[in-house]
Each structure stands twice: as C-alpha cells, then as structure tokens.
N, CA and C of each residue as an Amber inpcrd file, in Angstrom:
protein
   696
 -12.1460000 -14.4370000   3.4270000 -12.1980000 -12.9870000   3.4310000
 -10.8310000 -12.4010000   3.0870000 -10.8370000 -11.3520000   2.3160000
  -9.6260000 -10.6130000   1.9640000  -9.7370000  -9.2330000   2.5980000
  -8.6770000  -8.7730000   3.2160000  -8.6810000  -7.4670000   3.8650000
  -7.7650000  -6.5060000   3.1150000  -8.2920000  -5.3180000   2.8270000
  -7.5320000  -4.2840000   2.1260000  -7.3260000  -3.1290000   3.0890000
  -6.0820000  -2.8680000   3.4580000  -5.7620000  -1.8310000   4.4160000
  -5.6360000  -0.4880000   3.6960000  -6.3470000   0.5100000   4.2170000
  -6.3200000   1.8500000   3.6280000  -5.9550000   2.8520000   4.7270000
  -4.7020000   3.2790000   4.8010000  -4.3300000   4.3030000   5.7780000
  -4.8270000   5.6680000   5.3210000  -5.3380000   6.4730000   6.2530000
  -5.8900000   7.7710000   5.8680000  -5.4220000   8.8900000   6.7820000
  -5.2650000  10.0440000   6.1700000  -5.0660000  11.2980000   6.8900000
  -5.5950000  12.4070000   5.9920000  -6.6790000  13.0230000   6.4000000
  -7.3400000  14.0780000   5.6220000  -7.7530000  13.5900000   4.2290000
  -8.5390000  12.5090000   4.2100000  -9.0380000  11.9530000   2.9530000
 -10.5680000  11.9010000   2.9460000 -11.2110000  12.8390000   3.6530000
 -12.6760000  12.8200000   3.7550000 -13.3470000  12.9540000   2.3940000
 -12.7430000  13.6920000   1.4850000 -13.3630000  13.8990000   0.1770000
 -13.1840000  12.7060000  -0.7460000 -12.0450000  12.0570000  -0.6700000
 -11.7590000  10.9640000  -1.6090000 -12.2530000   9.6030000  -1.1220000
 -12.3880000   9.4090000   0.1930000 -12.7160000   8.0830000   0.7220000
 -14.0580000   7.5380000   0.2290000 -15.1360000   8.3470000   0.1590000
 -16.3940000   7.7940000  -0.3660000 -16.2750000   7.3110000  -1.8060000
 -15.5470000   8.0290000  -2.6260000 -15.3720000   7.6030000  -4.0140000
 -14.5330000   6.3400000  -4.0850000 -13.5240000   6.2390000  -3.2340000
 -12.7150000   5.0170000  -3.2010000 -13.5770000   3.8210000  -2.8370000
 -14.3660000   3.9400000  -1.7660000 -15.2110000   2.8270000  -1.3290000
 -16.1750000   2.4150000  -2.4270000 -16.8010000   3.3850000  -3.0660000
 -17.7500000   3.0720000  -4.1380000 -17.0750000   2.3040000  -5.2670000
 -15.9030000   2.7590000  -5.7020000 -15.2220000   2.1200000  -6.8240000
 -14.6580000   0.7550000  -6.4470000 -14.0940000   0.6470000  -5.2560000
 -13.5160000  -0.6330000  -4.8390000 -14.5990000  -1.7020000  -4.7220000
 -15.6920000  -1.3930000  -4.0600000 -16.7110000  -2.4180000  -3.8490000
 -17.4840000  -2.7240000  -5.1280000 -17.5900000  -1.7570000  -6.0280000
 -18.1750000  -2.0480000  -7.3390000 -17.3140000  -3.0520000  -8.0890000
 -16.0020000  -2.8760000  -8.0270000 -15.0880000  -3.7960000  -8.7060000
 -15.1180000  -5.1790000  -8.0550000 -15.1820000  -5.2250000  -6.7320000
 -15.2400000  -6.5140000  -6.0330000 -16.5240000  -7.2670000  -6.3670000
 -17.6470000  -6.5550000  -6.4070000 -18.9170000  -7.2040000  -6.7680000
 -18.8720000  -7.7390000  -8.1940000 -18.2960000  -6.9600000  -9.0920000
 -18.2320000  -7.3670000 -10.4970000 -17.4680000  -8.6720000 -10.6730000
 -16.4660000  -8.8890000  -9.8280000 -15.6240000 -10.0820000  -9.9400000
 -15.9360000 -11.1120000  -8.8570000 -17.0330000 -10.9120000  -8.1450000
 -17.4920000 -11.8570000  -7.1310000 -16.3920000 -12.1570000  -6.1110000
 -15.8000000 -11.1050000  -5.5850000 -14.7410000 -11.2190000  -4.5900000
 -15.2590000 -10.7180000  -3.2490000 -15.0970000 -11.5300000  -2.2130000
 -15.5030000 -11.1220000  -0.8730000 -14.3060000 -10.4750000  -0.1740000
 -14.4480000  -9.2200000   0.1660000 -13.3440000  -8.5020000   0.8010000
 -13.8880000  -7.3730000   1.6540000 -13.0400000  -6.8790000   2.5190000
 -13.3680000  -5.7550000   3.3730000 -12.2820000  -4.6900000   3.2590000
 -12.6510000  -3.4590000   3.5360000 -11.6750000  -2.3930000   3.6990000
 -11.4260000  -2.2010000   5.1900000 -10.1770000  -2.0090000   5.5460000
  -9.8090000  -1.6550000   6.9130000  -9.2050000  -0.2610000   6.8550000
  -9.9860000   0.7220000   7.2450000  -9.5460000   2.1200000   7.2020000
  -8.8560000   2.4430000   8.5240000  -7.6070000   2.8760000   8.4290000
  -6.8310000   3.2270000   9.6190000  -6.5930000   4.7370000   9.5640000
  -7.3120000   5.4570000  10.4040000  -7.2630000   6.9190000  10.3360000
  -6.4510000   7.5110000  11.4810000  -5.5770000   8.4450000  11.1180000
  -4.6950000   9.0880000  12.0930000  -5.2910000  10.3870000  12.6330000
  -6.5170000  10.2710000  13.1430000  -7.1790000  11.4220000  13.7690000
  -7.2210000  12.6240000  12.8260000  -7.6730000  12.4030000  11.6080000
  -7.6910000  13.4400000  10.5800000  -8.5250000  14.6500000  11.0130000
  -7.9680000  15.8390000  10.9200000  -8.7310000  17.0410000  11.2860000
  -9.9410000  17.2880000  10.3890000  -9.9380000  16.7290000   9.1670000
 -11.0520000  16.9860000   8.2510000 -12.2250000  16.0240000   8.4540000
 -12.1500000  15.1760000   9.4710000 -13.2700000  14.2820000   9.7690000
 -13.2870000  12.9950000   8.9820000 -12.1410000  12.5810000   8.4470000
 -12.0920000  11.3360000   7.6800000 -12.5960000  10.1490000   8.4920000
 -12.2450000  10.1100000   9.7740000 -12.6740000   8.9970000  10.6060000
 -14.1880000   8.8920000  10.6910000 -14.8610000  10.0300000  10.8270000
 -16.3300000  10.0320000  10.8710000 -16.9160000   9.5920000   9.5320000
 -16.3050000  10.0470000   8.4420000 -16.7620000   9.6280000   7.1120000
 -16.6400000   8.1190000   6.9700000 -15.5310000   7.5670000   7.4480000
 -15.3200000   6.1180000   7.3730000 -16.3870000   5.3700000   8.1630000
 -16.7400000   5.8830000   9.3360000 -17.7710000   5.2390000  10.1460000
 -19.1220000   5.2660000   9.4250000 -19.4280000   6.3480000   8.7510000
 -20.6720000   6.4320000   7.9800000 -20.6670000   5.4250000   6.8310000
 -19.5310000   5.3130000   6.1460000 -19.4160000   4.3650000   5.0360000
 -19.5350000   2.9260000   5.5290000 -19.1070000   2.6690000   6.7640000
 -19.1650000   1.3170000   7.3270000 -20.5970000   0.8420000   7.5250000
 -21.5520000   1.7610000   7.5200000 -22.9520000   1.3730000   7.5980000
 -23.4850000   0.8700000   6.2560000 -22.7280000   1.1620000   5.1970000
 -23.1420000   0.7900000   3.8500000 -22.3030000  -0.3300000   3.2500000
 -21.0360000  -0.3730000   3.6180000 -20.0900000  -1.3340000   3.0430000
 -19.4020000  -2.1280000   4.1650000 -18.8000000  -3.2880000   3.8090000
 -18.0070000  -4.0230000   4.8050000 -16.6740000  -3.3050000   5.0700000
 -16.7180000  -2.3970000   5.9940000 -15.5600000  -1.5730000   6.3410000
 -15.3420000  -1.6270000   7.8480000 -14.0960000  -1.8630000   8.2390000
 -13.6840000  -1.7070000   9.6270000 -12.9300000  -0.3860000   9.7350000
 -13.0930000   0.2860000  10.8560000 -12.4210000   1.5630000  11.0560000
 -11.5810000   1.5020000  12.3270000 -10.3210000   1.8280000  12.1740000
  -9.4150000   1.9060000  13.3160000  -9.0160000   3.3680000  13.4940000
  -9.3500000   3.9370000  14.6420000  -9.0240000   5.3270000  14.9430000
  -7.7420000   5.3690000  15.7740000  -6.7580000   6.1000000  15.2760000
  -5.5180000   6.2510000  16.0300000  -5.4530000   7.6580000  16.6320000
  -4.6090000   7.8170000  17.6450000  -4.6430000   9.0340000  18.4450000
  -4.1010000  10.2640000  17.7350000  -3.2700000  10.0650000  16.7320000
  -2.6670000  11.2050000  16.0480000  -1.9900000  10.7710000  14.7710000
  -1.2500000  11.6900000  14.1650000  -0.5720000  11.4160000  12.9060000
   0.6930000  10.6190000  13.1880000   0.5420000   9.3060000  13.1750000
   1.6390000   8.4080000  13.5380000   2.3700000   7.8430000  12.3320000
   1.8640000   8.0880000  11.1180000   2.5740000   7.6610000   9.9210000
   1.9190000   6.5250000   9.1800000   2.1010000   6.5310000   7.8570000
   1.4470000   5.5460000   6.9910000   1.9160000   4.1290000   7.2780000
   3.2250000   3.9370000   7.3960000   3.7430000   2.5810000   7.5570000
   3.2050000   1.9150000   8.8210000   3.2290000   2.6330000   9.9300000
   2.7080000   2.0500000  11.1750000   1.1980000   1.8550000  11.0960000
   0.5080000   2.7210000  10.3370000  -0.9330000   2.5440000  10.1470000
  -1.2270000   1.2310000   9.4270000  -0.4330000   0.9280000   8.4090000
  -0.6160000  -0.3170000   7.6680000  -0.4030000  -1.5240000   8.5850000
   0.6480000  -1.4740000   9.3760000   0.9400000  -2.5850000  10.2830000
  -0.1820000  -2.7520000  11.3060000  -0.6700000  -1.6390000  11.8460000
  -1.7970000  -1.7190000  12.7820000  -3.0300000  -2.2950000  12.0900000
  -3.2210000  -1.9360000  10.8180000  -4.3430000  -2.4860000  10.0660000
  -4.2310000  -3.9880000   9.8990000  -3.0480000  -4.4760000   9.5840000
  -2.8430000  -5.9190000   9.4750000  -3.2060000  -6.6180000  10.7760000
  -2.8800000  -5.9700000  11.8830000  -3.0880000  -6.6010000  13.1850000
  -4.5550000  -6.6310000  13.6160000  -5.4260000  -5.9330000  12.8930000
  -6.8500000  -5.9430000  13.2490000  -7.6110000  -7.0610000  12.5510000
  -6.9610000  -7.7980000  11.6730000  -7.6510000  -8.8200000  10.9020000
  -6.8310000 -10.0970000  10.8780000  -7.5050000 -11.2260000  10.7060000
  -6.8060000 -12.5030000  10.5850000  -6.9070000 -13.0640000   9.1660000
  -7.2540000 -12.2210000   8.2110000  -7.3560000 -12.6660000   6.8180000
  -6.0290000 -13.2170000   6.3240000  -6.0950000 -14.2620000   5.5150000
  -4.8720000 -14.8510000   4.9690000  -4.3050000 -13.9960000   3.8440000
  -5.1860000 -13.3410000   3.0790000  -4.7310000 -12.4570000   2.0060000
  -5.0140000 -11.0200000   2.4260000  -3.9740000 -10.2080000   2.4320000
  -4.1180000  -8.8140000   2.8320000  -3.5030000  -7.9080000   1.7760000
  -4.1410000  -6.7610000   1.5770000  -3.6750000  -5.8170000   0.5830000
  -3.4950000  -4.4410000   1.1950000  -2.8400000  -3.5730000   0.4400000
  -2.6150000  -2.1910000   0.8620000  -2.8490000  -1.2890000  -0.3360000
  -3.5810000  -0.1860000  -0.1280000  -3.7270000   0.8110000  -1.1760000
  -3.9880000   2.1650000  -0.5400000  -3.7240000   3.2240000  -1.3120000
  -3.9610000   4.5810000  -0.8350000  -5.4290000   4.9510000  -0.9770000
  -5.8280000   5.9660000  -0.2220000  -7.2270000   6.4140000  -0.2390000
  -7.4930000   7.4730000  -1.2880000  -6.4500000   7.9950000  -1.9200000
  -6.6190000   9.1740000  -2.7780000  -6.9180000   8.8420000  -4.2400000
  -7.1840000   7.5500000  -4.5320000  -7.5150000   7.0810000  -5.8900000
  -6.3330000   7.1400000  -6.8510000  -5.1260000   7.2900000  -6.3390000
  -3.9520000   7.1740000  -7.1990000  -3.7090000   5.7200000  -7.5870000
  -4.1820000   4.7960000  -6.7560000  -4.1010000   3.3640000  -7.0540000
  -5.4260000   2.9340000  -7.6700000  -5.3790000   2.4850000  -8.8950000
  -6.5810000   2.1920000  -9.6700000  -7.3000000   0.9560000  -9.1320000
  -8.5290000   1.1000000  -8.6290000  -9.2780000  -0.0710000  -8.1360000
  -9.4690000  -1.1480000  -9.1910000  -9.4040000  -0.7900000 -10.4680000
  -9.5830000  -1.7790000 -11.5280000  -8.4710000  -2.8350000 -11.5220000
  -7.3470000  -2.5230000 -10.8840000  -6.2380000  -3.4830000 -10.8270000
  -6.3990000  -4.4810000  -9.6880000  -7.3320000  -4.2320000  -8.7810000
  -7.4690000  -5.0910000  -7.6020000  -7.7700000  -6.5480000  -7.9640000
  -8.7230000  -6.8460000  -8.8600000  -8.9900000  -8.2610000  -9.1650000
  -7.7630000  -9.0080000  -9.6790000  -6.9460000  -8.3650000 -10.5050000
  -5.7450000  -9.0260000 -11.0250000  -4.7250000  -9.2740000  -9.9250000
  -4.5880000  -8.3320000  -9.0060000  -3.6630000  -8.5070000  -7.8940000
  -4.1210000  -9.6500000  -6.9880000  -5.4130000  -9.7030000  -6.7010000
  -5.9430000 -10.7770000  -5.8600000  -5.8150000 -12.1240000  -6.5520000
  -6.1090000 -12.1580000  -7.8490000  -6.0250000 -13.4200000  -8.5960000
  -4.6120000 -13.9780000  -8.5890000  -3.6250000 -13.0990000  -8.6630000
  -2.2360000 -13.5560000  -8.6550000  -1.9260000 -14.3210000  -7.3720000
  -2.4250000 -13.8110000  -6.2380000  -2.1510000 -14.4420000  -4.9490000
  -3.0830000 -15.6270000  -4.6990000  -4.3570000 -15.4440000  -4.9640000
  -5.3480000 -16.4650000  -4.6240000  -5.3390000 -17.6410000  -5.5850000
  -5.1090000 -17.3740000  -6.8790000  -5.3090000 -18.4070000  -7.8940000
  -4.0300000 -18.9150000  -8.5450000  -2.9610000 -18.1200000  -8.5100000
  -1.7550000 -18.5210000  -9.2440000  -0.5800000 -18.8550000  -8.3410000
  -0.8040000 -18.9390000  -7.0480000   0.2480000 -19.3780000  -6.1470000
   1.3310000 -18.3550000  -5.8810000   1.0800000 -17.0980000  -6.2510000
   2.0370000 -16.0350000  -5.9750000   1.8600000 -15.5820000  -4.5310000
   2.9530000 -15.3810000  -3.8360000   2.8430000 -14.9330000  -2.4420000
   2.7310000 -13.4180000  -2.3260000   3.3170000 -12.7020000  -3.2760000
   3.3110000 -11.2420000  -3.2430000   3.0100000 -10.7100000  -4.6380000
   1.9580000  -9.9090000  -4.7520000   1.5950000  -9.2800000  -6.0300000
   1.6640000  -7.7650000  -5.8520000   2.4240000  -7.1200000  -6.7170000
   2.6870000  -5.6900000  -6.5800000   2.0920000  -4.9300000  -7.7610000
   1.3010000  -3.9010000  -7.4670000   0.8530000  -3.0010000  -8.5090000
   2.0410000  -2.1870000  -9.0010000   2.3710000  -2.3170000 -10.2790000
   3.6260000  -1.7520000 -10.7790000   3.4150000  -0.7250000 -11.8820000
   4.1220000   0.4010000 -11.7320000   4.1400000   1.4450000 -12.7580000
   5.2540000   1.2290000 -13.7560000   6.1560000   0.2940000 -13.4520000
   7.3990000   0.1810000 -14.2060000   7.5530000  -1.1480000 -14.9370000
   6.4290000  -1.7290000 -15.3310000   6.4280000  -2.8900000 -16.2230000
   5.5140000  -2.5420000 -17.3970000   5.6360000  -3.2750000 -18.5210000
   4.7770000  -2.9680000 -19.6740000   3.2990000  -2.9190000 -19.2980000
   2.6400000  -1.8580000 -19.7030000   1.2360000  -1.6510000 -19.3660000
   1.0380000  -0.7100000 -18.2000000   2.0920000  -0.4820000 -17.4190000
   2.0230000   0.4350000 -16.2880000   2.5140000   1.8170000 -16.6730000
   2.2830000   2.7720000 -15.7930000   2.7460000   4.1240000 -16.0860000
   2.2610000   5.1200000 -15.0530000   2.4200000   6.3960000 -15.3620000
   2.0510000   7.4800000 -14.4560000   1.3720000   8.5780000 -15.2440000
   0.3310000   9.1490000 -14.6530000  -0.3770000  10.2710000 -15.2620000
  -0.3340000  11.4700000 -14.3260000  -0.2920000  12.6670000 -14.9170000
  -0.3850000  13.9220000 -14.1650000   0.7510000  14.1050000 -13.1730000
   1.8990000  13.5110000 -13.4430000   3.0580000  13.6960000 -12.5810000
   4.0640000  14.6070000 -13.2540000   4.5950000  15.6120000 -12.5530000
   5.6600000  16.4400000 -13.1180000   6.9480000  15.6430000 -13.2560000
   7.8350000  16.1340000 -14.0980000   9.0760000  15.3880000 -14.3490000
   9.8990000  15.2340000 -13.0710000   9.7760000  16.1950000 -12.1450000
  10.5480000  16.0960000 -10.9060000  10.1300000  14.8760000 -10.0890000
   8.8110000  14.6370000  -9.9840000   8.3390000  13.4680000  -9.2440000
   8.7190000  12.1830000  -9.9600000   8.6660000  12.2040000 -11.2880000
   9.0670000  11.0210000 -12.0530000  10.5430000  10.6980000 -11.8180000
  11.3540000  11.7460000 -11.7950000  12.7890000  11.5470000 -11.5860000
  13.0590000  11.0050000 -10.1850000  12.3780000  11.5590000  -9.1820000
  12.5550000  11.0800000  -7.8140000  12.1440000   9.6090000  -7.7100000
  11.0240000   9.2490000  -8.3440000  10.5610000   7.8700000  -8.3110000
  11.5610000   6.9400000  -8.9750000  12.0680000   7.3460000 -10.1310000
  13.0470000   6.5200000 -10.8430000  14.3030000   6.3350000  -9.9960000
  14.7840000   7.4210000  -9.4040000  15.9920000   7.3550000  -8.5870000
  15.7810000   6.4610000  -7.3690000  14.6310000   6.6040000  -6.7240000
  14.3450000   5.7880000  -5.5420000  14.3350000   4.3000000  -5.8900000
  13.7860000   3.9590000  -7.0390000  13.7560000   2.5590000  -7.4510000
  15.1420000   2.0460000  -7.7900000  15.9840000   2.8920000  -8.3650000
  17.3560000   2.4820000  -8.6420000  18.1060000   2.1830000  -7.3450000
  17.8900000   3.0110000  -6.3340000  18.5460000   2.7870000  -5.0450000
  18.1030000   1.4690000  -4.4160000  16.8770000   1.0440000  -4.7070000
  16.3400000  -0.1800000  -4.1040000  16.7540000  -1.4470000  -4.8380000
  17.2950000  -1.3160000  -6.0300000  17.5900000  -2.4880000  -6.8570000
  18.5040000  -3.5160000  -6.1780000  19.4900000  -3.1140000  -5.3610000
  20.3200000  -4.1400000  -4.7130000  19.5600000  -5.0080000  -3.7160000
  18.3670000  -4.5660000  -3.3150000  17.6620000  -5.2450000  -2.2300000
  16.4350000  -6.0280000  -2.6700000  15.9450000  -5.7900000  -3.8760000
  14.7640000  -6.5110000  -4.3590000  14.7580000  -6.5490000  -5.8800000
  14.3080000  -7.6480000  -6.4840000  14.2260000  -7.7150000  -7.9430000
  12.9940000  -7.0170000  -8.4990000  12.0980000  -6.5720000  -7.6420000
  10.8450000  -5.9580000  -8.0960000  11.1250000  -4.5850000  -8.6830000
  10.6020000  -4.3410000  -9.8740000  10.9070000  -3.1020000 -10.6000000
  10.3320000  -1.8650000  -9.9210000   9.1420000  -1.9810000  -9.3280000
   8.5080000  -0.8420000  -8.6700000   8.5840000  -1.0390000  -7.1610000
   9.7860000  -0.9040000  -6.6350000  10.0130000  -1.1650000  -5.2150000
   9.4070000  -0.0950000  -4.3230000   9.0070000   1.0390000  -4.8950000
   8.3880000   2.0970000  -4.0860000   6.8640000   2.0590000  -4.1620000
   6.3290000   1.0160000  -4.7660000   4.8750000   0.9020000  -4.8590000
   4.2570000   0.6960000  -3.4830000   3.1440000   1.3840000  -3.2470000
   2.3880000   1.1850000  -2.0150000   1.0840000   0.4510000  -2.2610000
   1.0120000  -0.2470000  -3.4050000  -0.2080000  -0.9230000  -3.8600000
   0.1370000  -2.3890000  -4.0580000  -0.2240000  -3.2500000  -3.1070000
   0.1810000  -4.6530000  -3.2000000  -0.7480000  -5.5390000  -2.3860000
  -0.7490000  -6.8290000  -2.7500000  -1.4900000  -7.8640000  -2.0260000
  -0.5310000  -9.0090000  -1.7360000  -0.7590000  -9.7160000  -0.6390000
   0.1730000 -10.7760000  -0.2580000  -0.4980000 -11.7690000   0.6690000
   0.1310000 -12.9160000   0.8010000  -0.2230000 -13.8650000   1.8480000
   0.3160000 -13.3300000   3.1740000  -0.4290000 -13.5550000   4.2330000
   0.0230000 -13.0910000   5.5440000   1.3800000 -13.6880000   5.9140000
   1.6620000 -14.8870000   5.4220000   2.9250000 -15.5490000   5.7410000
   4.1370000 -14.7510000   5.2780000   3.9440000 -13.8460000   4.3250000
   5.0630000 -13.0380000   3.8210000   5.6750000 -12.1910000   4.9320000
   4.8470000 -11.7180000   5.8560000   5.3580000 -10.8250000   6.9000000
   5.3320000 -11.4490000   8.2920000   4.8590000 -12.6910000   8.4040000
   4.8670000 -13.3510000   9.7090000   6.3000000 -13.4850000  10.2240000
   6.5440000 -12.9680000  11.4130000   7.8540000 -13.0730000  12.0250000
   8.8900000 -12.1080000  11.4880000   8.4800000 -11.2070000  10.6100000
   9.4080000 -10.2450000  10.0250000   9.2890000  -8.9120000  10.7530000
  10.4190000  -8.3450000  11.1320000  10.4300000  -7.0380000  11.7770000
  10.4880000  -5.9570000  10.7060000   9.4350000  -5.1680000  10.6160000
   9.3510000  -4.1040000   9.6210000   9.6170000  -2.7580000  10.2820000
  10.2880000  -1.8910000   9.5640000  10.6280000  -0.5750000  10.0840000
   9.5170000   0.4080000   9.7160000   8.6690000   0.7920000  10.6610000
   7.4910000   1.5960000  10.3260000   7.7620000   3.0930000  10.2800000
   8.7070000   3.5010000   9.4360000   8.9380000   4.9330000   9.2510000
   8.5440000   5.2900000   7.8260000   8.1900000   6.5620000   7.6350000
   7.8490000   7.0190000   6.2910000   6.6000000   6.3540000   5.7560000
   6.5040000   6.3080000   4.4140000   5.3040000   5.7020000   3.8220000
   5.6250000   4.5960000   2.8330000   6.8730000   4.1500000   2.7780000
   7.2340000   3.0890000   1.8420000   7.2540000   1.7360000   2.5350000
   6.1180000   1.3480000   3.0900000   6.0160000   0.0490000   3.7400000
   6.1880000  -1.0820000   2.7290000   5.8320000  -0.8230000   1.4600000
   6.0070000  -1.8430000   0.4340000   7.4490000  -2.2540000   0.2710000
   8.3680000  -1.2990000   0.3430000   9.7930000  -1.6080000   0.2320000
  10.2210000  -2.5440000   1.3480000   9.7440000  -2.2970000   2.5620000
  10.0750000  -3.1700000   3.6850000   9.6230000  -4.6000000   3.4090000
   8.4110000  -4.7370000   2.8880000   7.8630000  -6.0600000   2.5920000
   8.6570000  -6.7370000   1.4820000   8.9400000  -5.9910000   0.4250000
   9.6470000  -6.5760000  -0.7160000  11.0750000  -6.9810000  -0.3710000
  11.7360000  -6.2150000   0.4930000  13.1300000  -6.4890000   0.8260000
  13.2910000  -7.5100000   1.9450000  12.2970000  -7.5940000   2.8340000
  12.4450000  -8.4440000   4.0160000  11.4800000  -9.6320000   4.0640000
  10.4220000  -9.5870000   3.2690000   9.3640000 -10.5770000   3.3730000
   9.7710000 -11.9840000   2.9850000   8.9870000 -12.9590000   3.4700000
   9.2010000 -14.3720000   3.1610000   8.3840000 -14.7340000   1.9210000
   8.9860000 -14.6980000   0.7660000   8.2840000 -15.0960000  -0.4510000
   9.3020000 -15.5920000  -1.4750000   8.8550000 -16.5060000  -2.3070000
   9.6900000 -17.0090000  -3.3930000   9.0990000 -16.6640000  -4.7560000
   7.7740000 -16.4590000  -4.7880000   7.1210000 -16.1270000  -6.0550000
   6.4190000 -14.7790000  -5.9260000   6.6510000 -13.9270000  -6.8980000
   6.0040000 -12.6220000  -6.9030000   5.5640000 -12.2960000  -8.3210000
   4.6860000 -11.3420000  -8.4280000   4.2130000 -10.9030000  -9.7370000
   3.9820000  -9.3980000  -9.6930000   4.3780000  -8.7250000 -10.7510000
   4.1040000  -7.2950000 -10.8730000   2.9400000  -7.1080000 -11.8480000
   1.8690000  -6.5450000 -11.3450000   0.6560000  -6.3170000 -12.1300000
   0.6420000  -4.8560000 -12.5750000   0.6180000  -4.5960000 -13.8730000
   0.6910000  -3.2080000 -14.3280000  -0.5560000  -2.4060000 -13.9820000
  -0.3380000  -1.1590000 -13.6350000  -1.4410000  -0.2140000 -13.4650000
  -0.8860000   1.1880000 -13.7380000  -1.7790000   2.1110000 -14.0050000
  -1.3760000   3.4930000 -14.2670000  -1.6600000   4.3250000 -13.0270000
  -0.6090000   4.8510000 -12.4510000  -0.7210000   5.7100000 -11.2720000
  -1.2420000   7.0760000 -11.7090000  -2.2780000   7.5480000 -11.0440000
  -2.8540000   8.8560000 -11.3330000  -2.6960000   9.7480000 -10.1130000
  -2.0420000  10.8740000 -10.2680000  -1.8210000  11.7580000  -9.1320000
  -3.1500000  12.2410000  -8.5670000  -3.1770000  12.4580000  -7.2830000
  -4.4140000  12.8480000  -6.6080000  -5.0130000  14.1050000  -7.2350000
  -6.3440000  14.1180000  -7.3120000  -7.0600000  15.2720000  -7.8410000
  -7.6470000  16.1410000  -6.7360000  -7.7570000  15.5910000  -5.5350000
  -8.2510000  16.3520000  -4.3940000  -7.3000000  16.1550000  -3.2290000
  -7.2940000  17.1080000  -2.3150000  -6.4310000  16.9970000  -1.1580000
  -5.0030000  17.3790000  -1.4790000  -4.1550000  17.2130000  -0.4950000
  -2.7600000  17.6370000  -0.5930000  -1.8360000  16.4450000  -0.4210000
  -0.8260000  16.3580000  -1.2900000   0.1410000  15.2690000  -1.2080000
   0.9350000  15.3440000   0.0870000   1.2520000  14.1790000   0.6580000
   2.0680000  14.1350000   1.8620000   3.5630000  14.0160000   1.5380000
   3.9040000  13.9690000   0.2510000   5.2880000  13.7900000  -0.1530000
   6.0910000  15.0570000   0.1210000   7.3070000  14.8990000   0.6320000
   8.1650000  16.0460000   0.8940000   9.5630000  15.5850000   1.2850000
  10.3780000  16.5360000   1.7140000  11.7690000  16.2390000   2.0550000
  11.8670000  15.2320000   3.1980000  10.9340000  15.3180000   4.1550000
  10.9610000  14.3940000   5.2810000  10.7990000  12.9630000   4.8010000
   9.9220000  12.7520000   3.8310000   9.7010000  11.3960000   3.3330000
  10.9010000  10.8870000   2.5450000  11.5810000  11.7800000   1.8480000
  12.8140000  11.3750000   1.1470000  13.8540000  10.9140000   2.1680000
  13.9970000  11.6760000   3.2470000  14.9530000  11.3060000   4.2940000
  14.5800000   9.9780000   4.9360000  13.3040000   9.7780000   5.2020000
  12.8670000   8.5110000   5.7830000  13.1530000   7.3380000   4.8530000
  12.9900000   7.5610000   3.5530000  13.2670000   6.5010000   2.5770000
  14.7490000   6.1150000   2.6170000  15.6180000   7.1120000   2.6960000
  17.0530000   6.8280000   2.7680000  17.3950000   6.0830000   4.0580000
  16.6930000   6.4360000   5.1460000  16.8990000   5.7090000   6.4030000
  16.4480000   4.2570000   6.2630000  15.3490000   4.0490000   5.5500000
  14.8820000   2.6850000   5.3090000  15.9260000   1.8780000   4.5500000
  16.4590000   2.4680000   3.4970000  17.4630000   1.7730000   2.7040000
  18.6860000   1.4290000   3.5480000  19.1040000   2.3670000   4.3930000
  20.2580000   2.1160000   5.2550000  19.9730000   0.9740000   6.2240000
  18.7480000   0.9390000   6.7590000  18.3820000  -0.1420000   7.6620000
  18.3570000  -1.4910000   6.9730000  17.8560000  -1.5220000   5.7450000
  17.8120000  -2.7750000   4.9930000  19.2290000  -3.2400000   4.6580000
  20.0960000  -2.2890000   4.2880000  21.4860000  -2.6330000   3.9890000
  22.1740000  -3.2190000   5.2210000  21.9320000  -2.6150000   6.3800000
  22.5280000  -3.1250000   7.6170000  22.0150000  -4.5230000   7.9270000
  20.7170000  -4.7500000   7.6860000  20.1280000  -6.0680000   7.9010000
  20.8040000  -7.1090000   7.0220000  21.0340000  -6.7490000   5.7540000
  21.6690000  -7.6960000   4.8390000  23.0950000  -8.0250000   5.2800000
  23.7880000  -7.0180000   5.7840000  25.1540000  -7.2520000   6.2490000
  25.1800000  -8.1820000   7.4540000  24.1330000  -8.0790000   8.2970000
  24.0410000  -8.9700000   9.4580000  23.5740000 -10.3600000   9.0760000
  22.9520000 -10.4660000   7.8850000  22.4520000 -11.7510000   7.4410000
  21.1700000 -12.1600000   8.0970000  20.3400000 -11.1720000   8.5080000
  19.0670000 -11.4680000   9.1540000  17.9580000 -10.7080000   8.4530000
  16.7200000 -11.0020000   8.8520000  15.5720000 -10.2380000   8.3420000
  14.9420000  -9.4320000   9.4710000  15.7640000  -9.0880000  10.4620000
  15.2800000  -8.3480000  11.6330000  16.0980000  -7.0760000  11.8290000
C-alpha cells in the first residue's frame, strides 16, 4: 500500500475533484494507494466532505482540533499509516495527479529514495502565476541551494521511502515540509520528476508574509543544524 498525505484547510470544493482525478490515475496504472486527508477543522466543512468521499474511495480522514499548519498536518498524516512509500500533495489541484505514477515508479521501481515533483527541470513549469510569485519562488529556491542539490526545494509534491524521515527531527512550521525532508532526510538517490504547477482555480491561497517569515526561520534552523553537524 502507498499512502498519499493531503493536508486540508477550506478545500471542500476542490477535494472531490482531487479524489476523482487521483484515483482515476491510480486505477489506470494499476497502483494500490490510499489518500490520508488531514483536516484542520475547516470552517467550510472539508472534513465532512472527506468523510463522504471515504465511503467511495480508499481514504482515511484525520480531524485535527484547529488550524495547526500544513507541515505538522503532513507529519501527523505520516504517523497514521505504516506504508513504506508515502507521498505528499496539495488538495487544490495545483499538483498534477498525472505526475503521480512517475513519482511512485521512481521510488518503487528505480531504487530512488526520494522523488520530487519539480517545476524547475526540463518539462516542468508554472501556469497562471504572476511574476511576483515566480520571483518569490525563484528566490526561495536560491536561498535553499546551500542545503540541497534539488532544484525545486520548495516543492510540496513528493514521494519517498519512509526510511528517509525515520529518526529525523523535522521542524513543523510553515508549509515547506518538503524543504525539511530534502535538507535533513536520509537518502542517497533522488529524482526530480517534471510537472506543471497550476495555480488554484477555487478557494483562497494560504501564501502570505507569515509563510515567507516561516520559510526564513526554516532556513536558519537548517543552517544551525549543519553547523552543529547533526540532522536534529
């Protein structure tokens, strides 16, 4: 079994479409997997929508007491399953479900421990993003370059072996949990799988100044870890 963690907050409109597209793609490629929806008590009823979808698809739903953050939601999602291969993707359809089979194949079939959906390798890209968001993304990736060779270090779309994060202390602030994994995880082989990021068409983006500040705090924490020579 493969588990795909989907953190949610006010994604009642997009979650049914995500489930339909993800499971259609999994069936097409004969992949057995489940979604683990981790909802932060969404006021729009996302948690109830997830429970309804669980009657139709292999979905687990974890209800949290409040808006505790994407990164901690992902970690809590990992802790609800014992799957050897675990993935992470957003609920807003910005991460293309069509890339899932290639990401899984990299880990399951080619011996890669970490496969990252990448906007910054040939074949990848971004749609419907203003130049300001593109610039912020480019700058954030440049800041991460000293800590990881992965070109899209801010990607939140990835699959990995559980061993990558076993025993690793991750800093669950902000929403860049992928950076924590890429900078601190136990892996020797990785692959960047191209995909085109599409900005959300429904709902409201959670990106803002607070998330930029949290990202800088993450980078500072990773830098301090490197200076100490530990992964904790």
